[in-house]
C-alpha positions as CSV (number, residue, x, y, z in Angstrom):
1,M,-2.7,6.8,10.6
2,A,-2.1,5.4,7.1
3,F,-2.1,7.9,4.4
4,E,-5.1,8.0,2.0
5,F,-3.7,7.7,-1.5
6,T,-6.0,8.9,-4.3
7,D,-6.0,9.1,-8.1
8,A,-5.3,12.9,-7.6
9,N,-2.4,12.6,-5.2
10,F,-0.7,9.3,-6.1
11,K,1.8,10.8,-8.6
12,D,3.0,13.5,-6.1
13,T,3.1,11.3,-3.0
14,V,4.5,8.0,-4.4
15,L,5.7,8.1,-8.0
16,D,7.7,11.4,-7.8
17,K,9.2,10.7,-4.4
18,E,12.5,9.0,-3.6
19,G,12.3,6.1,-1.1
20,V,10.0,3.3,-0.2
21,A,6.2,3.4,-0.3
22,V,3.7,0.7,0.7
23,V,0.3,0.9,-0.9
24,D,-2.7,-1.2,0.3
25,F,-5.4,-1.6,-2.3
26,W,-8.7,-2.2,-0.4
27,A,-12.5,-1.7,-0.4
28,E,-15.0,-1.2,2.5
29,W,-17.0,-4.3,1.5
30,C,-13.9,-6.6,1.5
31,G,-13.7,-8.8,4.6
32,P,-10.0,-9.8,4.1
33,C,-9.2,-6.1,3.6
34,R,-10.6,-5.3,7.0
35,M,-8.4,-8.0,8.5
36,I,-5.2,-6.5,7.0
37,G,-6.2,-2.9,7.7
38,P,-5.0,-2.8,11.4
39,I,-1.6,-4.3,10.2
40,I,-1.2,-1.5,7.7
41,E,-2.0,1.1,10.5
42,E,0.5,-0.5,12.8
43,L,3.2,-0.5,10.1
44,S,2.5,3.2,9.2
45,K,3.2,4.1,12.9
46,E,6.3,2.0,13.2
47,Y,7.8,3.3,9.9
48,D,6.6,6.9,10.2
49,G,9.2,9.2,8.7
50,K,11.0,6.3,7.0
51,V,8.4,4.8,4.6
52,Q,5.3,6.3,3.1
53,I,2.5,3.8,4.0
54,G,-1.1,4.2,2.8
55,K,-4.2,2.9,1.4
56,V,-6.1,3.2,-1.9
57,N,-9.9,2.6,-1.9
58,V,-10.3,0.8,-5.2
59,D,-14.0,1.9,-5.5
60,H,-13.1,5.6,-5.3
61,N,-9.8,5.5,-7.2
62,P,-10.1,3.4,-10.4
63,E,-7.2,5.0,-12.2
64,I,-4.5,3.7,-9.9
65,S,-6.2,0.3,-9.5
66,M,-6.3,-0.1,-13.3
67,K,-2.7,1.2,-13.8
68,Y,-1.4,-1.6,-11.5
69,G,-3.8,-4.3,-12.8
70,I,-5.3,-4.8,-9.3
71,R,-7.8,-7.7,-9.7
72,S,-7.8,-9.1,-6.2
73,I,-7.9,-7.2,-3.0
74,P,-6.3,-6.8,-0.6
75,T,-3.2,-6.3,-2.7
76,V,-0.2,-4.6,-1.1
77,L,2.4,-3.1,-3.4
78,V,5.9,-2.1,-2.3
79,L,7.4,0.7,-4.4
80,K,10.9,2.1,-4.3
81,N,11.6,5.3,-6.1
82,G,8.3,5.0,-7.9
83,E,8.8,1.4,-9.2
84,V,7.0,-1.7,-8.0
85,V,9.6,-3.9,-6.3
86,D,7.4,-6.3,-4.4
87,K,3.7,-7.4,-4.2
88,Q,1.5,-9.3,-1.7
89,V,-1.9,-10.5,-2.8
90,G,-4.3,-11.6,-0.1
91,V,-4.2,-11.5,3.7
92,T,-0.8,-12.0,5.3
93,T,1.0,-11.4,8.5
94,K,2.6,-8.2,9.8
95,K,6.0,-10.0,9.8
96,V,5.7,-10.8,6.1
97,L,5.0,-7.2,5.2
98,A,7.7,-5.8,7.6
99,D,10.2,-8.2,6.0
100,K,9.2,-6.8,2.5
101,I,9.7,-3.3,3.8
102,E,13.0,-4.0,5.5
103,A,14.3,-5.6,2.3
104,Q,14.0,-2.3,0.5
105,L,15.4,0.0,3.2
């Protein structure tokens, strides 16, 4: 299951960790977010132990959302060693996201 990133744990679980993290910014009321949700879950299983993959509920975690200037959801950020290296705004395919992850591994 995809990790639940929060304002409280984001620094420890993403910013202070070496390696690749994928962060899906979403909200329960967002239709396109519900479409991409299962893709994020699949990727989190496939890359378990290699990549930290999780979700940020923008309604419950405004600090992270503001820090990264999230204006449209779903937005997926790919971070490497705490720095944003890629971004996907809107619904996309599993292959597009997997390619973005592979490019950073």
